[in-house]
C-alpha angles and dihedrals in degrees: 000000000000122000091242092060091047087053089050091053092048091049093049092048090049091049091050091049092049090051093050090048094047097097089057091059098077095164117106114217124192132178139189115203119193127184124180117189108136099073111178102205102037134034112297121249121239105209113037095083091048090046094051091048090051094051093045090053091047093052093046091052088050090061101253111172094224128020110176107190119191131174138197096002127181121226093264093047091048092053090049092049091051091048092051091046091053088060091052091049095058095088097025127112095202125030122184130187118190120187129184120182140062121339132177140197119220120177092341094310123115123223135185113223118222121213096256096054120122101181094190090161131032091245091058089078090075091058105032104035135059119242121228087237089064089056091050090053090056093057097037096101093062112110108209111022134009110191129182118185117191121191087176106108094108126138098277119220092194093065091057096052107034119103121239114233091186119033093215095055108110123221108190136204113253116343131323125249114266134202111201112220097196121079124253093024125137124182115192122197124197087225133020117272112284095022134091132238131224126242090215130219097268133072091275133039117257090249095052092044090054091047091055090053100050115013100080102037106139113257095003113134110240092235092055089045090058088047089058089045090054092051093049094048092048090051094046095049098040093250091304096116126043119184115216136200125210126196133040142250134201129268098276123088113258110197121181088220117036119233115265120228113242110264118245115260111267117235116255108264122219118253113281130218120247090257092050091049091051090050094049093047091048092052090049091051090047092050091053086048105196135112095254093058094047093046089051089053092050090050088058097037108027094165139037140056097308092046088059090050091050091051090053090052090051090050089052093051092046091050091052092050090050090050093051092049092047092048092052092047091051091050093051092046091052091049091052092049091050091047094053091047092050093048092049095239123181116293092241091056092047092049091050092048091048091051091049091049091050092049091047091051091050089050089050092052091048091050090050091053093046091049091051091049092050091047092050092049092050091047092050091049091050091052090052090049092053091048093049093048092048090052091049091050091051091050092049092051095050114107113261126220113271094236095052125068115224115228098181118124113211113235112254114253116255124229112315113268090235090060092049090049092050091049092051091048091049091051091048089053090050093055092046099250099110126052099178129081126280095247100149092248110123096207133156092281091056092047091051090050091053089048088055090050091052090050098052099032095046094236133134103215120162106257095194095075138026105235135177089248089056090050092051092050094051092046089061089067109088098187143027114312105175116059119249110262118202132192123255109289094032134085133202117256111174107307096341139073112232127192117257112236116195123209122254110285093029134092136199111257129203091271090063091250132123111250127189115245115245117236116242114258119225114258116232117229127202120243119233116269116269091243092059096053114109114215123199115242112257117222114252114259115245116234113261117239116228113211115199115201123195116245117254092214116130113275130215144135111297092010122118125219089264090058094253124127114261120251121236093259091050089052090049090051094051116176096330096091125087091235092053093049093048094046092072093235096104118062 
């Protein structure tokens, strides 16, 4: 058997053991990896993006629960990434932030420089850069270890060009020495405070290369790991660069990856037939589930039934890669079309962009269909394989005639179904479709979670059983597939459910929305009937006395009470009329 297949078997056995041991590893580990290369106002850096990709891959392989890898971030995007990572650190035991790019020291403070910074003056660092203290705030909620790794001690072009607003303000070389005030905090520099670090001649810096060799060794205390990193960097750079770690931990070892107990010795298996060996090697390659494993299998078994199955699995992986590339191309083409339309570009440019977007969308649809065809073919082949192996097992277990020796080797059993079920459930939890535990029981909740995956991923997996093909399909998804669902009174923010708090005067309605309370309207009341009103008796009015005073006007014959001469009629009337009597002239 070739060495590659032995390696495949060892890797698969190790993966199965790690999965069985997973419940014992109760610690939650999260990491944020930042790499800035494409600086806009100074010369770009070659290695930070490569370095960040290397560290992200190392931490993922070490089994970190969350590894958020970002590259070439602006100041606003960096602040947003730190804010989101602070939420992930709240229930974590170990939180790690790795940064590769430019850094600067101003007046004893250390700052990480985003790609859109200009730093024309020394005071611009407070507005355009991110302080190391801001990074420490993001990892502060972690319980056991808070680790910041800075590969940022490069020779900084900003410090040579920025203007000093105050002559006494110091701008140092490299980064300044720090003394963490919080417990369980370590800050690792790629070079000692006040000195610069080299990018190196390879794809990664000497510091990052050494980190990838030592940092995630199982059971190795993180302080000893950085000691090994220091020794390797000193040797690689000819004692020109010395990494340094600031901060302190307690007396217990704090490894980033816990030590694994030694697996129990496996019983010696009986010799297998060539067909049984091919089957076992194929199942191991399928369990690993990548192109390298399947190609290694085909190199050992280029022909036969299992070789055909392996080729179908490779076709399925290639179809998925084509679909992902076509989807990304269609997205970029649509963005370019929308940008030209928004900017009012020439009609010829818009027409060209629209044609390219349409072609990219058609290619995406075709890739989706090809991927589905390849997946269906692989699934059908797997069903035939299971049926054929079951028939062979039944035939091998049938009693043989006493006079005839049986020379039929039973095919070795594949991975236990409970392990496959647990693996599928664990992957469904990773992509956000399952909230329960990975207990190996494929119940109704697990079937509903796979139905949700089919709905949002656009697949047609059989929900009645947890198969290896289902496991491979879910593994191809690198991020959340099913949306986060929160209980009433909570809303989804990133990967967490946060409680909804309504403003004063509002309440949370049945639709999970804040609604303003309505003010109470006054209630009209009827007045008592008129007949029931009781009026108070009014006192009787006394009769008014009319006092008639005689006029004091001059009197005389033929003169009225007003002093005017009487008319002839008045004279004829004499004192018999009412007016004459009332005038006071007549007695």
